[in-house]
C-alpha positions in Angstrom: 101.6 55.5 22.1 101.5 57.8 25.1 100.9 61.5 24.7 104.0 63.2 26.1 102.1 66.3 27.1 99.3 64.5 29.0 99.5 64.8 32.8 100.9 61.8 34.5 99.7 60.3 37.7 102.6 61.8 39.6 102.0 65.2 38.0 98.3 65.2 39.1 99.3 64.3 42.6 101.8 67.2 42.7 99.1 69.6 41.4 96.7 68.4 44.1 99.4 69.0 46.8 100.1 72.5 45.5 96.4 73.4 45.5 95.9 72.0 49.0 98.9 73.9 50.4 97.8 77.1 48.7 94.3 76.7 50.1 95.6 76.0 53.6 97.9 79.0 53.5 95.1 81.3 52.3 92.8 80.0 55.0 95.4 80.7 57.7 96.3 84.1 56.3 92.8 85.4 55.7 90.8 84.2 58.7 92.2 81.0 60.0 92.4 80.6 63.8 95.7 79.2 64.5 98.3 81.8 63.4 97.1 85.0 64.9 94.4 87.5 64.9 93.5 90.9 65.8 92.7 91.8 69.4 91.6 94.9 71.2 91.2 95.8 74.9 89.3 98.5 76.6 89.4 99.6 80.2 86.0 99.4 81.9 84.5 102.5 83.5 85.0 102.5 87.3 84.1 105.0 89.9 87.7 104.8 91.3 90.9 103.2 90.3 91.2 101.4 93.6 88.6 99.9 95.9 89.5 99.3 99.5 88.6 96.1 101.4 86.5 96.3 104.6 88.0 95.8 108.0 87.3 94.7 111.5 89.2 96.4 114.3 89.1 96.0 118.1 90.9 98.0 120.8 90.5 97.7 124.5 90.2 100.9 126.5 89.7 101.9 130.2 90.7 98.5 131.5 90.4 98.0 135.2 91.0 95.0 137.5 89.2 94.6 140.8 90.2 92.3 143.6 87.4 91.9 146.1 85.8 95.1 144.8 88.9 97.3 145.1 91.0 98.5 142.2 94.3 96.5 141.8 97.2 97.2 139.5 98.4 94.5 137.2 101.7 94.4 139.1 99.9 93.9 142.4 97.6 91.4 140.9 100.6 89.2 139.9 101.8 89.1 143.5 98.4 88.8 145.3 97.4 85.2 145.9 93.8 84.2 145.5 92.2 82.5 148.6 88.8 81.0 149.2 86.0 83.5 148.8 88.0 86.0 146.7 86.4 87.7 143.7 88.6 88.8 140.8 87.1 90.8 138.0 88.0 92.7 134.8 86.1 95.7 133.4 86.9 97.5 130.2 85.5 98.8 126.9 85.9 97.2 123.5 86.1 99.9 120.9 84.6 98.5 117.7 85.9 99.4 114.2 83.9 98.1 111.3 84.4 99.3 107.7 82.2 97.7 105.0 78.9 95.8 105.2 80.1 93.4 107.8 78.4 91.5 110.7 80.5 90.3 113.6 80.1 88.9 117.1 81.9 90.4 120.1 82.6 87.9 122.9 85.1 86.5 125.3 86.8 83.6 123.5 88.4 81.6 126.4 88.4 81.5 130.1 91.5 81.7 132.2 93.7 78.6 132.2 96.3 77.2 134.5 96.6 74.5 137.2 94.0 76.0 139.6 91.5 73.2 140.2 88.1 74.0 138.7 86.5 72.7 141.9 88.1 75.6 143.8 86.3 78.1 141.5 82.7 78.8 142.4 81.9 80.8 139.4 83.3 82.4 136.2 81.1 84.9 134.4 81.6 87.2 131.5 79.4 89.8 129.8 79.3 92.0 126.8 77.1 95.1 127.2 75.6 93.5 130.3 74.6 90.3 128.4 76.3 86.9 129.0 76.0 86.0 125.4 77.9 87.2 122.3 76.8 90.6 120.9 76.3 90.9 117.2 77.6 94.2 115.8 77.4 95.8 112.3 78.9 98.9 110.7 76.2 100.9 112.6 78.4 100.1 115.7 81.6 101.5 114.1 83.4 103.6 116.7 81.2 102.3 119.6 82.7 101.5 123.0 81.0 98.3 124.3 81.4 97.5 128.0 82.9 94.1 128.7 83.5 92.3 132.0 84.9 89.0 133.3 84.8 87.8 136.9 86.0 84.7 138.8 84.8 83.8 142.3 86.7 81.4 144.4 84.6 78.9 146.3 84.0 80.3 149.8 85.4 78.8 153.1 83.3 75.8 154.1 82.4 75.0 150.5 82.3 71.3 149.6 85.0 72.1 147.0 87.5 72.0 149.9 86.3 68.6 151.3 89.5 67.0 150.1 91.7 69.4 152.1 93.8 71.9 150.3 92.0 72.1 146.9 93.6 74.7 144.7 96.3 75.6 147.1 99.6 76.8 145.5 98.1 76.5 142.0 98.1 79.1 139.3 95.6 80.9 137.2 96.8 82.2 133.8 94.9 85.4 132.9 96.8 85.9 129.6 94.5 83.4 127.9 91.4 85.5 128.4 90.5 87.1 125.1 87.9 89.4 123.7 87.3 88.7 120.0 85.5 90.3 117.2 84.7 87.7 114.6 83.0 88.1 111.3 79.8 86.1 110.8 77.4 85.6 107.9 74.8 88.3 107.4 
């Protein structure tokens, strides 16, 4: 005969499930990692609440165009045709602005463009502070005015460039494409 008060197989299973559920609940409540936990935050000590980024700045000043050595206005320059032997030049100052521990190069980025045949041009030169290569600048140059110049010399009369006749005649030269750039480089 069976003891009516003895636990049955289904009762033992039920007790095991209750114990497992209670243990799991206690684990989650008192140190488990899935339901939630305490957190705290603290603001770090800083010398300032905002830190500014550095900057490169470039402004051109005291700009001057020369046509065969004489000063010419931009308006007159637009209406004065270049002919063999002419020299056109630009002179100005690049005012450098450098904020932060930056290194940069200052140089002319492109030459003039247009339809003017390159064979009609005897020479194109540019310089930064008298040097035909890019100039490296740092924050020590902040506020400096660096002289820059660009010049174009048309091939002179009798030059072999004109052996084909009217080389360069009625063609254009686009000066808007000439740029002075200040470009950050690695230290």
